[in-house]
C-alpha positions as CSV (number, residue, x, y, z in Angstrom):
1,M,-70.4,-25.0,50.6
2,N,-68.0,-26.7,48.2
3,D,-64.7,-28.5,48.8
4,P,-62.3,-26.9,46.3
5,S,-60.0,-30.0,46.4
6,A,-63.0,-32.1,45.2
7,Q,-63.8,-30.2,42.1
8,P,-61.9,-28.5,39.2
9,I,-60.9,-24.9,40.0
10,D,-60.2,-22.4,37.2
11,I,-56.9,-20.9,38.1
12,E,-57.2,-17.9,35.8
13,E,-60.7,-17.2,37.0
14,M,-59.5,-17.1,40.6
15,R,-56.5,-14.9,39.7
16,S,-58.8,-12.5,37.8
17,W,-61.3,-12.4,40.7
18,L,-58.5,-11.8,43.2
19,I,-57.2,-8.8,41.3
20,D,-60.7,-7.4,40.9
21,H,-61.5,-8.0,44.5
22,R,-58.4,-6.2,45.7
23,Q,-59.1,-3.2,43.5
24,A,-62.7,-3.0,44.6
25,T,-61.9,-3.2,48.3
26,N,-58.7,-1.1,48.1
27,F,-57.0,-3.7,50.3
28,S,-53.3,-3.9,50.3
29,W,-51.6,-7.2,49.4
30,S,-50.7,-7.5,53.1
31,E,-54.4,-7.3,54.1
32,V,-55.5,-9.7,51.4
33,S,-52.9,-12.3,52.3
34,K,-54.1,-12.3,56.0
35,R,-57.6,-13.0,54.8
36,V,-56.7,-15.7,52.3
37,G,-54.1,-17.3,54.6
38,I,-51.3,-17.2,52.1
39,P,-47.9,-15.4,52.6
40,Q,-47.9,-12.0,51.1
41,G,-45.0,-12.6,48.7
42,T,-46.6,-15.8,47.3
43,L,-50.0,-14.2,46.9
44,T,-48.6,-11.1,45.3
45,Q,-46.9,-13.3,42.6
46,F,-50.1,-15.2,42.1
47,G,-52.0,-12.0,41.5
48,S,-49.5,-10.7,38.9
49,V,-49.5,-11.1,35.2
50,K,-46.5,-13.5,35.3
51,G,-48.2,-15.6,38.0
52,Y,-46.6,-17.9,40.6
53,A,-43.8,-20.2,39.6
54,G,-44.8,-22.9,42.1
55,D,-48.1,-24.9,42.6
56,E,-50.8,-22.4,41.5
57,K,-53.6,-25.0,42.0
58,K,-53.2,-24.8,45.8
59,L,-53.2,-21.0,45.7
60,A,-56.3,-21.0,43.5
61,E,-58.0,-23.3,46.0
62,A,-57.2,-21.0,48.8
63,V,-58.6,-18.0,46.9
64,F,-61.7,-20.1,46.2
65,R,-62.2,-20.8,49.9
66,Y,-61.8,-17.1,50.7
67,R,-64.3,-16.2,47.9
68,Q,-66.8,-18.8,49.2
69,Q,-66.4,-17.4,52.7
70,L,-67.3,-13.8,51.5
71,A,-70.4,-15.2,49.7
72,Q,-71.4,-17.0,52.9
73,Q,-70.9,-13.9,55.0
74,A,-72.9,-11.8,52.5
75,S,-75.8,-14.3,52.8
76,M,-75.6,-14.3,56.6
77,A,-75.7,-10.5,56.6
78,I,-79.1,-10.7,54.9
79,E,-80.5,-13.2,57.3
80,L,-78.9,-12.2,60.6
81,P,-81.2,-10.0,62.7
82,E,-80.0,-6.8,64.4
83,L,-80.1,-7.3,68.1
84,P,-82.0,-4.7,70.0
85,P,-79.9,-2.0,71.8
86,F,-80.0,-1.9,75.6
87,Y,-83.5,-1.7,76.8
88,D,-85.0,-1.2,80.3
89,T,-86.7,-4.0,82.2
90,Q,-88.1,-4.0,85.7
91,T,-84.9,-5.7,86.8
92,T,-82.5,-3.3,85.0
93,K,-84.4,-0.4,86.6
94,E,-83.9,-1.9,90.0
95,L,-80.2,-2.5,89.3
96,T,-79.8,1.0,88.1
97,H,-81.4,2.3,91.3
98,L,-78.9,0.2,93.2
99,L,-76.0,1.7,91.2
100,H,-77.2,5.2,91.8
101,W,-77.2,4.4,95.5
102,A,-73.7,2.8,95.4
103,K,-72.4,5.8,93.6
104,R,-72.9,7.9,96.7
105,G,-70.0,6.1,98.3
106,R,-72.0,3.1,99.5
107,M,-71.5,-0.7,99.1
108,A,-74.3,-2.7,97.5
109,V,-74.7,-6.2,96.1
110,A,-76.9,-7.7,93.3
111,A,-77.1,-11.5,93.2
112,T,-79.1,-12.9,90.3
113,G,-79.4,-16.0,88.2
114,A,-78.0,-16.1,84.7
115,G,-79.7,-14.0,82.1
116,C,-81.1,-11.2,84.3
117,S,-79.2,-8.4,82.5
118,K,-76.9,-7.5,85.4
119,T,-73.8,-7.4,83.2
120,E,-75.5,-5.4,80.4
121,T,-76.8,-3.0,83.0
122,G,-73.4,-2.5,84.6
123,K,-71.8,-1.9,81.2
124,H,-74.5,0.5,80.1
125,Y,-74.3,2.5,83.4
126,A,-70.5,2.8,83.0
127,V,-70.9,4.4,79.6
128,C,-73.7,6.7,80.6
129,Y,-72.2,8.2,83.8
130,P,-68.8,9.7,84.7
131,N,-66.3,8.1,87.0
132,V,-67.8,4.6,86.8
133,F,-65.6,1.5,86.2
134,H,-66.9,-1.9,85.2
135,A,-64.4,-4.7,86.1
136,T,-65.3,-8.3,85.2
137,M,-63.8,-11.1,87.3
138,A,-62.9,-14.6,86.3
139,P,-61.4,-17.7,87.9
140,S,-57.9,-16.4,87.0
141,S,-58.6,-13.1,88.9
142,A,-59.8,-14.7,92.1
143,G,-56.9,-13.8,94.2
144,V,-56.1,-10.3,95.6
145,N,-53.3,-9.3,93.2
146,N,-55.0,-10.5,90.0
147,M,-58.3,-8.9,91.1
148,Q,-56.5,-5.6,91.6
149,I,-54.9,-5.8,88.2
150,E,-58.3,-6.4,86.6
151,V,-59.7,-3.4,88.4
152,L,-56.8,-1.1,87.4
153,R,-57.2,-2.2,83.8
154,A,-60.9,-1.2,84.0
155,M,-59.7,2.1,85.3
156,G,-57.5,2.7,82.2
157,E,-54.2,1.4,83.5
158,R,-52.5,-0.4,80.6
159,N,-50.0,-2.7,82.4
160,P,-50.5,-2.5,86.1
161,K,-47.8,-4.1,88.2
162,G,-46.8,-4.1,91.8
163,T,-47.5,-5.6,95.2
164,P,-51.0,-5.9,96.5
165,Q,-50.3,-3.0,98.9
166,A,-48.9,-0.8,96.1
167,L,-51.9,-1.6,93.8
168,T,-54.4,-0.8,96.5
169,Y,-52.6,2.5,97.0
170,R,-52.8,3.2,93.3
171,I,-56.5,2.4,93.1
172,C,-57.3,4.8,96.0
173,E,-55.0,7.4,94.5
174,L,-56.9,7.3,91.1
175,V,-60.3,7.9,92.7
176,Q,-59.6,10.1,95.6
177,N,-60.2,13.3,93.7
178,M,-63.1,12.0,91.6
179,H,-66.7,13.1,92.3
180,M,-68.8,10.1,93.3
181,P,-66.6,7.3,91.8
182,L,-68.2,3.9,91.5
183,L,-66.6,0.5,90.9
184,I,-68.8,-2.3,89.6
185,I,-67.3,-5.7,90.4
186,D,-69.0,-8.2,88.0
187,E,-68.9,-12.0,88.2
188,A,-67.9,-11.5,91.8
189,Q,-68.6,-15.2,92.7
190,H,-65.1,-16.0,91.4
191,L,-63.4,-13.9,94.2
192,T,-61.8,-15.2,97.3
193,E,-62.6,-14.0,100.8
194,K,-59.4,-11.9,100.9
195,S,-60.3,-10.2,97.6
196,F,-63.7,-9.2,99.0
197,E,-62.0,-7.8,102.1
198,E,-59.5,-5.8,100.0
199,I,-62.3,-4.3,98.0
200,R,-64.0,-3.3,101.2
201,T,-60.9,-1.3,102.3
202,W,-61.2,0.9,99.1
203,N,-64.6,2.0,100.3
204,D,-63.2,2.9,103.7
205,R,-60.1,4.7,102.4
206,A,-61.3,6.6,99.4
207,R,-65.1,6.5,99.7
208,L,-65.2,4.6,96.5
209,G,-68.7,3.3,95.8
210,I,-68.7,-0.5,95.3
211,A,-71.4,-2.5,93.5
212,I,-70.9,-6.3,93.7
213,F,-72.6,-8.1,90.9
214,G,-72.6,-11.9,90.9
215,N,-74.7,-15.0,91.1
216,I,-76.5,-16.3,94.1
217,K,-73.4,-18.1,95.2
218,A,-71.6,-14.7,95.6
219,L,-74.3,-13.5,98.0
220,K,-74.3,-16.8,100.0
221,Q,-70.5,-16.5,100.2
222,I,-70.8,-13.0,101.7
223,E,-73.9,-13.5,103.9
224,G,-73.0,-17.0,104.9
225,G,-69.8,-15.7,106.3
226,G,-71.3,-12.4,107.4
227,R,-71.2,-13.3,111.0
228,D,-67.6,-14.5,110.9
229,D,-64.8,-12.0,111.6
230,A,-63.5,-12.2,108.0
231,F,-66.7,-11.0,106.5
232,A,-68.2,-9.0,109.4
233,Q,-67.0,-5.6,108.2
234,L,-68.0,-6.2,104.6
235,Y,-71.4,-7.6,105.5
236,S,-72.2,-4.6,107.7
237,R,-71.4,-2.2,104.9
238,L,-73.8,-3.7,102.3
239,S,-76.5,-1.1,102.5
240,M,-78.6,-2.4,99.6
241,R,-79.3,-5.9,98.2
242,I,-81.1,-7.3,95.2
243,I,-81.7,-11.0,95.0
244,R,-83.3,-12.4,91.8
245,P,-82.9,-16.1,90.9
246,V,-84.8,-15.7,87.5
247,P,-86.1,-12.7,85.5
248,L,-89.6,-11.4,86.2
249,K,-92.5,-11.6,83.8
250,A,-92.2,-7.9,83.3
251,D,-88.6,-8.4,82.1
252,A,-89.8,-11.0,79.5
253,L,-92.5,-8.6,78.3
254,A,-89.9,-5.9,77.9
255,L,-87.8,-8.3,75.8
256,A,-90.7,-9.1,73.5
257,E,-91.4,-5.4,73.1
258,A,-87.7,-4.7,72.2
259,W,-87.9,-7.3,69.5
260,G,-91.2,-5.9,68.2
261,V,-93.1,-9.0,69.0
262,H,-96.8,-8.4,69.9
263,E,-98.7,-11.5,68.8
264,E,-100.1,-13.1,72.0
265,P,-98.9,-16.7,71.3
266,L,-95.3,-15.5,70.6
267,V,-95.3,-13.2,73.6
268,N,-96.6,-16.0,75.9
269,F,-93.9,-18.4,74.7
270,I,-91.2,-15.7,75.3
271,V,-92.5,-15.2,78.8
272,R,-92.3,-19.0,79.4
273,I,-88.7,-19.4,78.3
274,A,-87.4,-16.1,79.7
275,T,-88.6,-16.7,83.2
276,I,-86.5,-19.9,83.8
277,P,-82.8,-20.2,84.6
278,G,-80.9,-18.8,81.7
279,G,-83.6,-16.1,81.5
280,L,-83.4,-13.2,79.0
281,R,-80.1,-14.5,77.5
282,G,-81.7,-17.8,76.5
283,A,-84.8,-16.0,75.1
284,T,-82.6,-13.6,73.2
285,F,-80.7,-16.5,71.6
286,A,-84.0,-18.1,70.7
287,M,-85.3,-14.9,69.1
288,E,-82.1,-14.4,67.2
289,L,-82.2,-18.0,65.8
290,A,-86.0,-17.9,65.1
291,T,-85.7,-14.6,63.2
292,M,-82.9,-16.1,61.1
293,I,-85.1,-19.1,60.2
294,A,-88.0,-16.8,59.2
295,R,-85.9,-14.4,57.2
296,G,-84.1,-17.3,55.5
297,E,-87.5,-18.3,54.2
298,R,-88.6,-14.7,53.4
299,R,-91.6,-14.7,55.7
300,P,-92.8,-13.2,59.1
301,L,-91.7,-14.8,62.3
302,A,-94.0,-17.6,63.5
303,L,-94.5,-19.5,66.7
304,D,-93.1,-22.6,65.1
305,D,-89.9,-20.8,64.4
306,L,-89.5,-19.8,68.0
307,Q,-90.4,-23.3,69.3
308,A,-87.9,-24.9,66.8
309,A,-85.2,-22.4,67.8
310,W,-85.7,-23.0,71.5
311,A,-85.7,-26.8,71.0
312,Q,-82.4,-26.6,69.2
313,L,-80.8,-24.4,71.8
314,S,-82.1,-26.5,74.7
315,M,-80.7,-29.6,73.1
316,R,-77.3,-28.1,72.7
317,G,-77.3,-26.4,76.1
318,G,-77.3,-23.0,74.4
319,A,-80.3,-21.8,76.4
320,A,-78.7,-22.3,79.8
């Protein structure tokens, strides 16, 4: 990594490289200008025979930075491991069973710690089966109206607008003629009491299956208020529950298998780091970084690589 302003830059070399690069990639000047960060008209002049009448040194430095970025990306492409596609674990199988159940017009809840694969399971289920919608909540979608907007976007509505009453009517209208529709509400811990109650009405009105995915706080929110009038109807409809604070050992073994790791010391270490808060997510980050370290040195993955990666992620909070 070199600072172009701290070294001599050959303007003609940068011009020649830019022309060749554009021809090799078949990029338009508009596309190249976006990547280099220089206005199209200015860059077009720089890349011509006549050149640019202004300060070409700054333009050459910008082209140098772009060229250096491409070289860095090419190097990273060699070292970056390809993440395993979705793979089943004991927990994902249980979550899938819960989704099958909810798809029958039921309401169910899965409350897990971070890194138990509930989000990936929900997304995978939504692409594998018809009439399944995966809506992810956030602090900004806590209230009824914003929650409804997020749900309608997950259902394919581009720009949903209207009163809460109108949006609930629209949601029920969309699913009423579907066969076994299912709505997966992810990150449900962000929702308010009124939002939970509004979701419950969709199950009543349209037989829309509801799967509530969230952390342990979400379940405590529902079950803690389950005897109160506000939550009584929702609580009574939750026909299946999964509670899992951390991943199982079987989940960790499935992760090791997905990465092609079979050496006992490595597998044992993966089990140790994957069965604590942060779970499979933290272990996946560690495997990704450890594999990069090993590939960068052109050798097989070793326990030292995994331990070093985990130490680095733990220090920065990346394993949480």
